[in-house]
PQR file with spaces between the fields and no chain letter, atoms N, CA, C, O and H, PARSE charges and radii, in Angstrom:
ATOM       1  N    MET     1      19.712   13.347  -38.968 -0.4000 1.5000
ATOM       2  CA   MET     1      19.426   14.448  -37.960 -0.0000 2.0000
ATOM       3  C    MET     1      18.063   13.932  -37.426  0.5500 1.7000
ATOM       4  O    MET     1      17.926   14.098  -36.214 -0.5500 1.4000
ATOM       5  N    VAL     2      17.155   13.416  -37.991 -0.4000 1.5000
ATOM       6  CA   VAL     2      15.994   12.771  -37.536 -0.0000 2.0000
ATOM       7  C    VAL     2      16.129   11.705  -36.520  0.5500 1.7000
ATOM       8  O    VAL     2      15.545   11.679  -35.436 -0.5500 1.4000
ATOM       9  H    VAL     2      17.266   13.281  -38.975  0.4000 1.0000
ATOM      10  N    ARG     3      16.983   10.802  -36.995 -0.4000 1.5000
ATOM      11  CA   ARG     3      17.332    9.629  -36.074 -0.0000 2.0000
ATOM      12  C    ARG     3      17.923   10.291  -34.685  0.5500 1.7000
ATOM      13  O    ARG     3      17.427    9.957  -33.610 -0.5500 1.4000
ATOM      14  H    ARG     3      17.457   10.823  -37.875  0.4000 1.0000
ATOM      15  N    LYS     4      18.801   11.064  -34.738 -0.4000 1.5000
ATOM      16  CA   LYS     4      19.493   11.706  -33.474 -0.0000 2.0000
ATOM      17  C    LYS     4      18.310   12.301  -32.682  0.5500 1.7000
ATOM      18  O    LYS     4      18.295   12.118  -31.465 -0.5500 1.4000
ATOM      19  H    LYS     4      19.205   11.335  -35.612  0.4000 1.0000
ATOM      20  N    GLN     5      17.304   13.008  -33.281 -0.4000 1.5000
ATOM      21  CA   GLN     5      16.385   13.782  -32.505 -0.0000 2.0000
ATOM      22  C    GLN     5      15.440   12.432  -31.717  0.5500 1.7000
ATOM      23  O    GLN     5      15.109   12.390  -30.532 -0.5500 1.4000
ATOM      24  H    GLN     5      17.317   13.156  -34.270  0.4000 1.0000
ATOM      25  N    LEU     6      15.190   11.530  -32.653 -0.4000 1.5000
ATOM      26  CA   LEU     6      14.172   10.474  -32.234 -0.0000 2.0000
ATOM      27  C    LEU     6      14.786    9.728  -30.936  0.5500 1.7000
ATOM      28  O    LEU     6      14.143    9.538  -29.904 -0.5500 1.4000
ATOM      29  H    LEU     6      15.459   11.564  -33.616  0.4000 1.0000
ATOM      30  N    LEU     7      16.142    9.332  -31.147 -0.4000 1.5000
ATOM      31  CA   LEU     7      17.011    8.661  -30.235 -0.0000 2.0000
ATOM      32  C    LEU     7      17.065    9.565  -28.859  0.5500 1.7000
ATOM      33  O    LEU     7      16.865    9.030  -27.768 -0.5500 1.4000
ATOM      34  H    LEU     7      16.664    9.487  -31.985  0.4000 1.0000
ATOM      35  N    LEU     8      17.297   10.712  -28.961 -0.4000 1.5000
ATOM      36  CA   LEU     8      17.335   11.519  -27.914 -0.0000 2.0000
ATOM      37  C    LEU     8      16.019   11.790  -27.244  0.5500 1.7000
ATOM      38  O    LEU     8      16.014   12.101  -26.053 -0.5500 1.4000
ATOM      39  H    LEU     8      17.460   11.146  -29.847  0.4000 1.0000
ATOM      40  N    THR     9      14.997   11.700  -27.872 -0.4000 1.5000
ATOM      41  CA   THR     9      13.546   11.832  -27.322 -0.0000 2.0000
ATOM      42  C    THR     9      13.376   10.399  -26.509  0.5500 1.7000
ATOM      43  O    THR     9      12.982   10.326  -25.346 -0.5500 1.4000
ATOM      44  H    THR     9      15.002   11.447  -28.839  0.4000 1.0000
ATOM      45  N    LEU    10      13.709    9.392  -27.254 -0.4000 1.5000
ATOM      46  CA   LEU    10      13.384    8.060  -26.627 -0.0000 2.0000
ATOM      47  C    LEU    10      14.322    8.000  -25.420  0.5500 1.7000
ATOM      48  O    LEU    10      13.827    7.626  -24.357 -0.5500 1.4000
ATOM      49  H    LEU    10      14.029    9.452  -28.200  0.4000 1.0000
ATOM      50  N    LEU    11      15.640    8.330  -25.462 -0.4000 1.5000
ATOM      51  CA   LEU    11      16.532    8.346  -24.238 -0.0000 2.0000
ATOM      52  C    LEU    11      15.747    9.243  -23.053  0.5500 1.7000
ATOM      53  O    LEU    11      15.535    8.805  -21.923 -0.5500 1.4000
ATOM      54  H    LEU    11      16.041    8.634  -26.325  0.4000 1.0000
ATOM      55  N    PHE    12      15.410   10.395  -23.454 -0.4000 1.5000
ATOM      56  CA   PHE    12      14.869   11.232  -22.329 -0.0000 2.0000
ATOM      57  C    PHE    12      13.835   10.725  -21.714  0.5500 1.7000
ATOM      58  O    PHE    12      13.769   10.674  -20.485 -0.5500 1.4000
ATOM      59  H    PHE    12      15.582   10.752  -24.373  0.4000 1.0000
ATOM      60  N    GLY    13      12.693   10.189  -22.698 -0.4000 1.5000
ATOM      61  CA   GLY    13      11.503    9.528  -22.081 -0.0000 2.0000
ATOM      62  C    GLY    13      11.821    8.511  -21.057  0.5500 1.7000
ATOM      63  O    GLY    13      11.227    8.442  -19.980 -0.5500 1.4000
ATOM      64  H    GLY    13      12.746   10.231  -23.696  0.4000 1.0000
ATOM      65  N    THR    14      12.876    7.643  -21.465 -0.4000 1.5000
ATOM      66  CA   THR    14      13.062    6.585  -20.811 -0.0000 2.0000
ATOM      67  C    THR    14      13.689    7.012  -19.313  0.5500 1.7000
ATOM      68  O    THR    14      13.220    6.581  -18.260 -0.5500 1.4000
ATOM      69  H    THR    14      13.358    7.699  -22.339  0.4000 1.0000
ATOM      70  N    PHE    15      14.723    7.848  -19.390 -0.4000 1.5000
ATOM      71  CA   PHE    15      15.193    8.239  -18.072 -0.0000 2.0000
ATOM      72  C    PHE    15      14.136    9.072  -17.188  0.5500 1.7000
ATOM      73  O    PHE    15      14.097    8.985  -15.961 -0.5500 1.4000
ATOM      74  H    PHE    15      15.104    8.198  -20.245  0.4000 1.0000
ATOM      75  N    PHE    16      13.420    9.759  -17.830 -0.4000 1.5000
ATOM      76  CA   PHE    16      12.220   10.569  -17.148 -0.0000 2.0000
ATOM      77  C    PHE    16      11.379    9.678  -16.423  0.5500 1.7000
ATOM      78  O    PHE    16      11.262    9.833  -15.207 -0.5500 1.4000
ATOM      79  H    PHE    16      13.451    9.830  -18.827  0.4000 1.0000
ATOM      80  N    PHE    17      10.735    8.694  -17.063 -0.4000 1.5000
ATOM      81  CA   PHE    17       9.794    7.817  -16.675 -0.0000 2.0000
ATOM      82  C    PHE    17      10.410    6.944  -15.634  0.5500 1.7000
ATOM      83  O    PHE    17       9.763    6.631  -14.635 -0.5500 1.4000
ATOM      84  H    PHE    17      10.830    8.568  -18.051  0.4000 1.0000
ATOM      85  N    SER    18      11.749    6.500  -15.846 -0.4000 1.5000
ATOM      86  CA   SER    18      12.238    5.508  -14.897 -0.0000 2.0000
ATOM      87  C    SER    18      12.547    6.373  -13.528  0.5500 1.7000
ATOM      88  O    SER    18      12.190    5.909  -12.445 -0.5500 1.4000
ATOM      89  H    SER    18      12.274    6.755  -16.657  0.4000 1.0000
ATOM      90  N    ASN    19      13.082    7.383  -13.592 -0.4000 1.5000
ATOM      91  CA   ASN    19      13.054    8.415  -12.404 -0.0000 2.0000
ATOM      92  C    ASN    19      11.902    8.531  -11.661  0.5500 1.7000
ATOM      93  O    ASN    19      11.954    8.406  -10.438 -0.5500 1.4000
ATOM      94  H    ASN    19      13.372    7.760  -14.472  0.4000 1.0000
ATOM      95  N    VAL    20      10.578    8.816  -12.398 -0.4000 1.5000
ATOM      96  CA   VAL    20       9.290    8.847  -11.725 -0.0000 2.0000
ATOM      97  C    VAL    20       9.022    7.570  -11.053  0.5500 1.7000
ATOM      98  O    VAL    20       8.754    7.584   -9.852 -0.5500 1.4000
ATOM      99  H    VAL    20      10.536    8.917  -13.392  0.4000 1.0000
ATOM     100  N    ASN    21       9.067    6.428  -11.730 -0.4000 1.5000
ATOM     101  CA   ASN    21       8.726    5.209  -11.049 -0.0000 2.0000
ATOM     102  C    ASN    21       9.654    4.936   -9.768  0.5500 1.7000
ATOM     103  O    ASN    21       9.189    4.610   -8.675 -0.5500 1.4000
ATOM     104  H    ASN    21       9.285    6.416  -12.706  0.4000 1.0000
ATOM     105  N    ALA    22      10.900    5.092  -10.008 -0.4000 1.5000
ATOM     106  CA   ALA    22      11.717    5.021   -8.628 -0.0000 2.0000
ATOM     107  C    ALA    22      11.308    5.918   -7.589  0.5500 1.7000
ATOM     108  O    ALA    22      11.378    5.560   -6.413 -0.5500 1.4000
ATOM     109  H    ALA    22      11.278    5.356  -10.895  0.4000 1.0000
ATOM     110  N    GLN    23      10.893    7.038   -7.912 -0.4000 1.5000
ATOM     111  CA   GLN    23      10.281    7.977   -6.616 -0.0000 2.0000
ATOM     112  C    GLN    23       9.046    7.177   -6.021  0.5500 1.7000
ATOM     113  O    GLN    23       8.917    6.974   -4.814 -0.5500 1.4000
ATOM     114  H    GLN    23      10.836    7.329   -8.868  0.4000 1.0000
ATOM     115  N    SER    24       8.172    6.755   -6.963 -0.4000 1.5000
ATOM     116  CA   SER    24       7.090    6.263   -6.240 -0.0000 2.0000
ATOM     117  C    SER    24       7.287    4.850   -5.596  0.5500 1.7000
ATOM     118  O    SER    24       6.517    4.459   -4.718 -0.5500 1.4000
ATOM     119  H    SER    24       8.277    6.920   -7.944  0.4000 1.0000
ATOM     120  N    GLU    25       8.413    4.032   -6.080 -0.4000 1.5000
ATOM     121  CA   GLU    25       8.810    2.886   -5.301 -0.0000 2.0000
ATOM     122  C    GLU    25       9.302    3.137   -4.035  0.5500 1.7000
ATOM     123  O    GLU    25       9.039    2.346   -3.129 -0.5500 1.4000
ATOM     124  H    GLU    25       9.039    4.349   -6.792  0.4000 1.0000
ATOM     125  N    LYS    26      10.067    4.249   -3.810 -0.4000 1.5000
ATOM     126  CA   LYS    26      10.748    4.830   -2.624 -0.0000 2.0000
ATOM     127  C    LYS    26       9.610    5.365   -1.817  0.5500 1.7000
ATOM     128  O    LYS    26       9.668    5.146   -0.607 -0.5500 1.4000
ATOM     129  H    LYS    26      10.281    4.891   -4.546  0.4000 1.0000
ATOM     130  N    ARG    27       8.662    5.979   -2.243 -0.4000 1.5000
ATOM     131  CA   ARG    27       7.639    6.425   -1.391 -0.0000 2.0000
ATOM     132  C    ARG    27       6.822    5.287   -0.666  0.5500 1.7000
ATOM     133  O    ARG    27       6.388    5.350    0.484 -0.5500 1.4000
ATOM     134  H    ARG    27       8.614    6.158   -3.226  0.4000 1.0000
ATOM     135  N    TRP    28       6.670    4.056   -1.697 -0.4000 1.5000
ATOM     136  CA   TRP    28       5.798    2.938   -1.319 -0.0000 2.0000
ATOM     137  C    TRP    28       6.632    2.299   -0.337  0.5500 1.7000
ATOM     138  O    TRP    28       6.075    2.050    0.732 -0.5500 1.4000
ATOM     139  H    TRP    28       7.023    4.004   -2.632  0.4000 1.0000
ATOM     140  N    LEU    29       7.896    1.962   -0.462 -0.4000 1.5000
ATOM     141  CA   LEU    29       8.858    1.443    0.549 -0.0000 2.0000
ATOM     142  C    LEU    29       8.925    2.129    1.853  0.5500 1.7000
ATOM     143  O    LEU    29       9.153    1.445    2.851 -0.5500 1.4000
ATOM     144  H    LEU    29       8.348    2.164   -1.331  0.4000 1.0000
ATOM     145  N    ARG    30       8.753    3.392    1.959 -0.4000 1.5000
ATOM     146  CA   ARG    30       8.997    4.215    2.999 -0.0000 2.0000
ATOM     147  C    ARG    30       7.494    4.076    3.920  0.5500 1.7000
ATOM     148  O    ARG    30       7.420    3.964    5.144 -0.5500 1.4000
ATOM     149  H    ARG    30       8.568    3.947    1.148  0.4000 1.0000
ATOM     150  N    HIS    31       6.540    4.112    3.103 -0.4000 1.5000
ATOM     151  CA   HIS    31       5.125    3.926    3.840 -0.0000 2.0000
ATOM     152  C    HIS    31       5.024    2.404    4.439  0.5500 1.7000
ATOM     153  O    HIS    31       4.333    2.245    5.446 -0.5500 1.4000
ATOM     154  H    HIS    31       6.600    4.202    2.109  0.4000 1.0000
ATOM     155  N    GLN    32       5.727    1.220    3.823 -0.4000 1.5000
ATOM     156  CA   GLN    32       5.468    0.087    4.231 -0.0000 2.0000
ATOM     157  C    GLN    32       6.434   -0.126    5.549  0.5500 1.7000
ATOM     158  O    GLN    32       6.105   -0.873    6.470 -0.5500 1.4000
ATOM     159  H    GLN    32       6.288    1.348    3.006  0.4000 1.0000
ATOM     160  N    ILE    33       7.622    0.591    5.529 -0.4000 1.5000
ATOM     161  CA   ILE    33       8.283    0.734    6.784 -0.0000 2.0000
ATOM     162  C    ILE    33       7.693    1.393    7.898  0.5500 1.7000
ATOM     163  O    ILE    33       7.776    0.975    9.054 -0.5500 1.4000
ATOM     164  H    ILE    33       7.890    1.198    4.780  0.4000 1.0000
ATOM     165  N    ALA    34       7.031    2.536    7.507 -0.4000 1.5000
ATOM     166  CA   ALA    34       6.473    3.296    8.541 -0.0000 2.0000
ATOM     167  C    ALA    34       5.314    2.442    9.298  0.5500 1.7000
ATOM     168  O    ALA    34       5.200    2.417   10.523 -0.5500 1.4000
ATOM     169  H    ALA    34       6.963    2.875    6.569  0.4000 1.0000
ATOM     170  N    THR    35       4.459    1.734    8.374 -0.4000 1.5000
ATOM     171  CA   THR    35       3.409    0.924    8.809 -0.0000 2.0000
ATOM     172  C    THR    35       4.110   -0.216    9.703  0.5500 1.7000
ATOM     173  O    THR    35       3.691   -0.481   10.830 -0.5500 1.4000
ATOM     174  H    THR    35       4.552    1.754    7.378  0.4000 1.0000
ATOM     175  N    LEU    36       5.002   -0.747    9.225 -0.4000 1.5000
ATOM     176  CA   LEU    36       5.418   -2.067   10.064 -0.0000 2.0000
ATOM     177  C    LEU    36       6.034   -1.567   11.442  0.5500 1.7000
ATOM     178  O    LEU    36       5.854   -2.164   12.504 -0.5500 1.4000
ATOM     179  H    LEU    36       5.342   -0.531    8.310  0.4000 1.0000
ATOM     180  N    SER    37       6.697   -0.536   11.320 -0.4000 1.5000
ATOM     181  CA   SER    37       7.279    0.125   12.690 -0.0000 2.0000
ATOM     182  C    SER    37       6.358    0.883   13.429  0.5500 1.7000
ATOM     183  O    SER    37       6.766    1.130   14.564 -0.5500 1.4000
ATOM     184  H    SER    37       6.843   -0.052   10.458  0.4000 1.0000
ATOM     185  N    GLY    38       5.275    1.322   13.165 -0.4000 1.5000
ATOM     186  CA   GLY    38       4.402    2.058   13.591 -0.0000 2.0000
ATOM     187  C    GLY    38       3.688    1.627   14.902  0.5500 1.7000
ATOM     188  O    GLY    38       3.730    0.436   15.209 -0.5500 1.4000
ATOM     189  H    GLY    38       4.943    1.121   12.243  0.4000 1.0000
ATOM     190  N    ALA    39       3.076    2.459   15.644 -0.4000 1.5000
ATOM     191  CA   ALA    39       2.336    2.192   16.996 -0.0000 2.0000
ATOM     192  C    ALA    39       1.302    1.326   16.835  0.5500 1.7000
ATOM     193  O    ALA    39       1.057    0.676   17.852 -0.5500 1.4000
ATOM     194  H    ALA    39       3.042    3.426   15.394  0.4000 1.0000
ATOM     195  N    PRO    40       0.545    1.079   15.797 -0.5600 1.5000
ATOM     196  CA   PRO    40      -0.516    0.080   15.831  0.2800 2.0000
ATOM     197  C    PRO    40       0.014   -1.454   15.918  0.5500 1.7000
ATOM     198  O    PRO    40      -0.640   -2.393   16.371 -0.5500 1.4000
ATOM     199  N    MET    41       1.365   -1.520   15.380 -0.4000 1.5000
ATOM     200  CA   MET    41       2.132   -2.834   15.355 -0.0000 2.0000
ATOM     201  C    MET    41       3.028   -2.936   16.559  0.5500 1.7000
ATOM     202  O    MET    41       3.675   -3.936   16.870 -0.5500 1.4000
ATOM     203  H    MET    41       1.897   -0.757   15.012  0.4000 1.0000
ATOM     204  N    HIS    42       2.997   -1.898   17.142 -0.4000 1.5000
ATOM     205  CA   HIS    42       4.089   -1.839   18.425 -0.0000 2.0000
ATOM     206  C    HIS    42       5.466   -2.183   18.089  0.5500 1.7000
ATOM     207  O    HIS    42       6.160   -2.850   18.856 -0.5500 1.4000
ATOM     208  H    HIS    42       2.471   -1.085   16.890  0.4000 1.0000
ATOM     209  N    GLY    43       5.933   -1.695   16.827 -0.4000 1.5000
ATOM     210  CA   GLY    43       7.240   -1.476   16.341 -0.0000 2.0000
ATOM     211  C    GLY    43       7.626   -3.040   16.067  0.5500 1.7000
ATOM     212  O    GLY    43       8.813   -3.365   16.115 -0.5500 1.4000
ATOM     213  H    GLY    43       5.369   -1.153   16.204  0.4000 1.0000
ATOM     214  N    ARG    44       6.692   -3.932   15.803 -0.4000 1.5000
ATOM     215  CA   ARG    44       7.043   -5.260   15.411 -0.0000 2.0000
ATOM     216  C    ARG    44       7.491   -6.115   16.666  0.5500 1.7000
ATOM     217  O    ARG    44       7.831   -7.294   16.569 -0.5500 1.4000
ATOM     218  H    ARG    44       5.728   -3.668   15.764  0.4000 1.0000
ATOM     219  N    GLY    45       7.461   -5.479   17.730 -0.4000 1.5000
ATOM     220  CA   GLY    45       7.860   -6.287   19.071 -0.0000 2.0000
ATOM     221  C    GLY    45       7.050   -7.389   19.520  0.5500 1.7000
ATOM     222  O    GLY    45       6.055   -7.696   18.864 -0.5500 1.4000
ATOM     223  H    GLY    45       7.185   -4.521   17.808  0.4000 1.0000
ATOM     224  N    TYR    46       7.336   -7.962   20.470 -0.4000 1.5000
ATOM     225  CA   TYR    46       6.673   -9.293   21.134 -0.0000 2.0000
ATOM     226  C    TYR    46       5.595   -8.716   22.123  0.5500 1.7000
ATOM     227  O    TYR    46       4.654   -9.425   22.481 -0.5500 1.4000
ATOM     228  H    TYR    46       8.144   -7.712   21.002  0.4000 1.0000
ATOM     229  N    VAL    47       5.747   -7.385   22.575 -0.4000 1.5000
ATOM     230  CA   VAL    47       4.799   -6.791   23.379 -0.0000 2.0000
ATOM     231  C    VAL    47       3.349   -6.573   22.644  0.5500 1.7000
ATOM     232  O    VAL    47       3.281   -6.201   21.473 -0.5500 1.4000
ATOM     233  H    VAL    47       6.512   -6.809   22.285  0.4000 1.0000
ATOM     234  N    ASN    48       2.348   -6.808   23.348 -0.4000 1.5000
ATOM     235  CA   ASN    48       1.106   -6.555   22.736 -0.0000 2.0000
ATOM     236  C    ASN    48       1.062   -7.261   21.428  0.5500 1.7000
ATOM     237  O    ASN    48       0.294   -6.748   20.614 -0.5500 1.4000
ATOM     238  H    ASN    48       2.403   -7.110   24.299  0.4000 1.0000
ATOM     239  N    LYS    49       1.680   -8.274   21.055 -0.4000 1.5000
ATOM     240  CA   LYS    49       1.447   -9.091   19.955 -0.0000 2.0000
ATOM     241  C    LYS    49       1.887   -8.392   18.586  0.5500 1.7000
ATOM     242  O    LYS    49       1.486   -8.737   17.475 -0.5500 1.4000
ATOM     243  H    LYS    49       2.304   -8.691   21.716  0.4000 1.0000
ATOM     244  N    GLY    50       2.829   -7.292   18.869 -0.4000 1.5000
ATOM     245  CA   GLY    50       3.083   -6.684   17.634 -0.0000 2.0000
ATOM     246  C    GLY    50       3.681   -7.381   16.457  0.5500 1.7000
ATOM     247  O    GLY    50       3.489   -6.981   15.309 -0.5500 1.4000
ATOM     248  H    GLY    50       3.155   -7.011   19.772  0.4000 1.0000
ATOM     249  N    VAL    51       4.448   -8.483   16.764 -0.4000 1.5000
ATOM     250  CA   VAL    51       4.991   -9.459   15.772 -0.0000 2.0000
ATOM     251  C    VAL    51       3.802  -10.085   15.033  0.5500 1.7000
ATOM     252  O    VAL    51       3.823  -10.111   13.802 -0.5500 1.4000
ATOM     253  H    VAL    51       4.604   -8.808   17.696  0.4000 1.0000
ATOM     254  N    ASP    52       2.809  -10.570   15.689 -0.4000 1.5000
ATOM     255  CA   ASP    52       1.853  -11.351   15.043 -0.0000 2.0000
ATOM     256  C    ASP    52       0.863  -10.274   14.041  0.5500 1.7000
ATOM     257  O    ASP    52       0.195  -10.637   13.073 -0.5500 1.4000
ATOM     258  H    ASP    52       2.792  -10.549   16.689  0.4000 1.0000
ATOM     259  N    LYS    53       0.972   -9.033   14.512 -0.4000 1.5000
ATOM     260  CA   LYS    53       0.070   -8.080   13.787 -0.0000 2.0000
ATOM     261  C    LYS    53       0.994   -7.925   12.500  0.5500 1.7000
ATOM     262  O    LYS    53       0.489   -8.022   11.382 -0.5500 1.4000
ATOM     263  H    LYS    53       1.515   -8.738   15.298  0.4000 1.0000
ATOM     264  N    ALA    54       2.212   -7.710   12.652 -0.4000 1.5000
ATOM     265  CA   ALA    54       3.224   -7.456   11.507 -0.0000 2.0000
ATOM     266  C    ALA    54       2.948   -8.543   10.512  0.5500 1.7000
ATOM     267  O    ALA    54       2.527   -8.295    9.382 -0.5500 1.4000
ATOM     268  H    ALA    54       2.623   -7.631   13.561  0.4000 1.0000
ATOM     269  N    ALA    55       3.201   -9.796   10.969 -0.4000 1.5000
ATOM     270  CA   ALA    55       3.057  -11.001   10.143 -0.0000 2.0000
ATOM     271  C    ALA    55       1.736  -11.180    9.485  0.5500 1.7000
ATOM     272  O    ALA    55       1.686  -11.647    8.347 -0.5500 1.4000
ATOM     273  H    ALA    55       3.543   -9.997   11.887  0.4000 1.0000
ATOM     274  N    LEU    56       0.723  -10.856   10.097 -0.4000 1.5000
ATOM     275  CA   LEU    56      -0.702  -10.790    9.583 -0.0000 2.0000
ATOM     276  C    LEU    56      -0.468   -9.774    8.320  0.5500 1.7000
ATOM     277  O    LEU    56      -0.686  -10.105    7.154 -0.5500 1.4000
ATOM     278  H    LEU    56       0.763  -10.476   11.022  0.4000 1.0000
ATOM     279  N    TYR    57      -0.064   -8.683    8.666 -0.4000 1.5000
ATOM     280  CA   TYR    57      -0.064   -7.645    7.588 -0.0000 2.0000
ATOM     281  C    TYR    57       0.829   -8.060    6.371  0.5500 1.7000
ATOM     282  O    TYR    57       0.431   -7.862    5.223 -0.5500 1.4000
ATOM     283  H    TYR    57       0.113   -8.415    9.612  0.4000 1.0000
ATOM     284  N    LEU    58       2.140   -8.686    6.656 -0.4000 1.5000
ATOM     285  CA   LEU    58       2.942   -9.230    5.524 -0.0000 2.0000
ATOM     286  C    LEU    58       2.234  -10.122    4.836  0.5500 1.7000
ATOM     287  O    LEU    58       2.143   -9.985    3.616 -0.5500 1.4000
ATOM     288  H    LEU    58       2.463   -8.847    7.589  0.4000 1.0000
ATOM     289  N    ARG    59       1.628  -11.156    5.472 -0.4000 1.5000
ATOM     290  CA   ARG    59       0.686  -12.140    4.751 -0.0000 2.0000
ATOM     291  C    ARG    59      -0.204  -11.520    3.772  0.5500 1.7000
ATOM     292  O    ARG    59      -0.169  -11.903    2.602 -0.5500 1.4000
ATOM     293  H    ARG    59       1.702  -11.267    6.463  0.4000 1.0000
ATOM     294  N    ARG    60      -0.973  -10.622    4.138 -0.4000 1.5000
ATOM     295  CA   ARG    60      -2.099   -9.994    3.404 -0.0000 2.0000
ATOM     296  C    ARG    60      -1.560   -9.421    2.241  0.5500 1.7000
ATOM     297  O    ARG    60      -2.148   -9.499    1.162 -0.5500 1.4000
ATOM     298  H    ARG    60      -1.001  -10.311    5.088  0.4000 1.0000
ATOM     299  N    LYS    61      -0.216   -8.708    2.418 -0.4000 1.5000
ATOM     300  CA   LYS    61       0.411   -7.974    1.076 -0.0000 2.0000
ATOM     301  C    LYS    61       0.994   -8.931    0.328  0.5500 1.7000
ATOM     302  O    LYS    61       1.069   -8.734   -0.885 -0.5500 1.4000
ATOM     303  H    LYS    61       0.261   -8.644    3.294  0.4000 1.0000
ATOM     304  N    PHE    62       1.465  -10.021    0.836 -0.4000 1.5000
ATOM     305  CA   PHE    62       1.986  -11.094    0.021 -0.0000 2.0000
ATOM     306  C    PHE    62       0.911  -11.722   -0.738  0.5500 1.7000
ATOM     307  O    PHE    62       1.203  -12.101   -1.872 -0.5500 1.4000
ATOM     308  H    PHE    62       1.404  -10.182    1.821  0.4000 1.0000
ATOM     309  N    ARG    63      -0.249  -11.896   -0.330 -0.4000 1.5000
ATOM     310  CA   ARG    63      -1.441  -12.430   -1.267 -0.0000 2.0000
ATOM     311  C    ARG    63      -1.754  -11.468   -2.217  0.5500 1.7000
ATOM     312  O    ARG    63      -1.981  -11.834   -3.370 -0.5500 1.4000
ATOM     313  H    ARG    63      -0.486  -11.588    0.592  0.4000 1.0000
ATOM     314  N    GLU    64      -1.815   -9.976   -1.832 -0.4000 1.5000
ATOM     315  CA   GLU    64      -2.026   -9.084   -2.746 -0.0000 2.0000
ATOM     316  C    GLU    64      -1.174   -9.250   -4.122  0.5500 1.7000
ATOM     317  O    GLU    64      -1.628   -9.102   -5.257 -0.5500 1.4000
ATOM     318  H    GLU    64      -1.631   -9.678   -0.895  0.4000 1.0000
ATOM     319  N    PHE    65       0.160   -9.589   -3.769 -0.4000 1.5000
ATOM     320  CA   PHE    65       0.970   -9.510   -4.972 -0.0000 2.0000
ATOM     321  C    PHE    65       0.836  -10.992   -5.647  0.5500 1.7000
ATOM     322  O    PHE    65       1.351  -11.132   -6.756 -0.5500 1.4000
ATOM     323  H    PHE    65       0.528   -9.709   -2.847  0.4000 1.0000
ATOM     324  N    GLY    66       0.234  -12.006   -5.099 -0.4000 1.5000
ATOM     325  CA   GLY    66       0.143  -13.249   -5.655 -0.0000 2.0000
ATOM     326  C    GLY    66       1.189  -14.141   -5.372  0.5500 1.7000
ATOM     327  O    GLY    66       1.484  -15.092   -6.096 -0.5500 1.4000
ATOM     328  H    GLY    66      -0.185  -11.892   -4.198  0.4000 1.0000
ATOM     329  N    LEU    67       1.798  -13.818   -4.239 -0.4000 1.5000
ATOM     330  CA   LEU    67       2.820  -14.949   -3.724 -0.0000 2.0000
ATOM     331  C    LEU    67       2.295  -16.133   -2.972  0.5500 1.7000
ATOM     332  O    LEU    67       1.320  -15.992   -2.232 -0.5500 1.4000
ATOM     333  H    LEU    67       1.558  -13.046   -3.651  0.4000 1.0000
ATOM     334  N    LEU    68       2.866  -17.255   -3.114 -0.4000 1.5000
ATOM     335  CA   LEU    68       2.332  -18.341   -2.442 -0.0000 2.0000
ATOM     336  C    LEU    68       3.305  -18.889   -1.549  0.5500 1.7000
ATOM     337  O    LEU    68       4.468  -18.558   -1.782 -0.5500 1.4000
ATOM     338  H    LEU    68       3.657  -17.369   -3.714  0.4000 1.0000
ATOM     339  N    SER    69       3.079  -19.719   -0.491 -0.4000 1.5000
ATOM     340  CA   SER    69       3.999  -20.331    0.452 -0.0000 2.0000
ATOM     341  C    SER    69       4.625  -21.563   -0.163  0.5500 1.7000
ATOM     342  O    SER    69       4.018  -22.118   -1.079 -0.5500 1.4000
ATOM     343  H    SER    69       2.134  -19.988   -0.302  0.4000 1.0000
ATOM     344  N    PHE    70       5.747  -22.027    0.243 -0.4000 1.5000
ATOM     345  CA   PHE    70       6.424  -23.118   -0.359 -0.0000 2.0000
ATOM     346  C    PHE    70       5.612  -24.383   -0.112  0.5500 1.7000
ATOM     347  O    PHE    70       5.612  -25.235   -1.001 -0.5500 1.4000
ATOM     348  H    PHE    70       6.240  -21.577    0.987  0.4000 1.0000
ATOM     349  N    THR    71       4.931  -24.587    0.988 -0.4000 1.5000
ATOM     350  CA   THR    71       4.012  -25.730    1.203 -0.0000 2.0000
ATOM     351  C    THR    71       2.723  -25.016    1.700  0.5500 1.7000
ATOM     352  O    THR    71       2.578  -23.823    1.967 -0.5500 1.4000
ATOM     353  H    THR    71       4.931  -23.895    1.710  0.4000 1.0000
ATOM     354  N    ALA    72       1.810  -26.048    1.760 -0.4000 1.5000
ATOM     355  CA   ALA    72       0.400  -25.583    2.271 -0.0000 2.0000
ATOM     356  C    ALA    72       0.624  -25.334    3.742  0.5500 1.7000
ATOM     357  O    ALA    72       0.135  -24.281    4.152 -0.5500 1.4000
ATOM     358  H    ALA    72       1.928  -27.017    1.543  0.4000 1.0000
ATOM     359  N    ASP    73       1.204  -26.014    4.543 -0.4000 1.5000
ATOM     360  CA   ASP    73       1.330  -25.784    6.041 -0.0000 2.0000
ATOM     361  C    ASP    73       2.521  -25.145    6.411  0.5500 1.7000
ATOM     362  O    ASP    73       2.875  -25.349    7.572 -0.5500 1.4000
ATOM     363  H    ASP    73       1.602  -26.870    4.210  0.4000 1.0000
ATOM     364  N    SER    74       3.314  -24.337    5.638 -0.4000 1.5000
ATOM     365  CA   SER    74       4.504  -23.701    5.847 -0.0000 2.0000
ATOM     366  C    SER    74       4.173  -22.233    6.622  0.5500 1.7000
ATOM     367  O    SER    74       3.277  -21.521    6.167 -0.5500 1.4000
ATOM     368  H    SER    74       3.026  -24.171    4.695  0.4000 1.0000
ATOM     369  N    THR    75       4.773  -21.906    7.557 -0.4000 1.5000
ATOM     370  CA   THR    75       4.860  -20.708    8.108 -0.0000 2.0000
ATOM     371  C    THR    75       5.704  -19.599    7.547  0.5500 1.7000
ATOM     372  O    THR    75       5.665  -18.465    8.025 -0.5500 1.4000
ATOM     373  H    THR    75       5.500  -22.485    7.927  0.4000 1.0000
ATOM     374  N    TYR    76       6.538  -19.960    6.440 -0.4000 1.5000
ATOM     375  CA   TYR    76       7.576  -19.178    5.981 -0.0000 2.0000
ATOM     376  C    TYR    76       7.020  -18.692    4.570  0.5500 1.7000
ATOM     377  O    TYR    76       7.701  -17.955    3.858 -0.5500 1.4000
ATOM     378  H    TYR    76       6.570  -20.881    6.052  0.4000 1.0000
């Protein structure tokens, strides 16, 4: 009986916290999309250097996450 209660408690906790995490990820992704497609970046378009602003934003985000380029002189 105690094992069942422990198992149910662990399962409930796992599902509850995974759902909370999924909601925060969804919110974060929506924020990133809104930022990249927003007016300051001109919808990532070529007009008013929107694509360059978006690329700079992404580069900064990648560095925050610790991602590196394939090579030192790579633009990808």
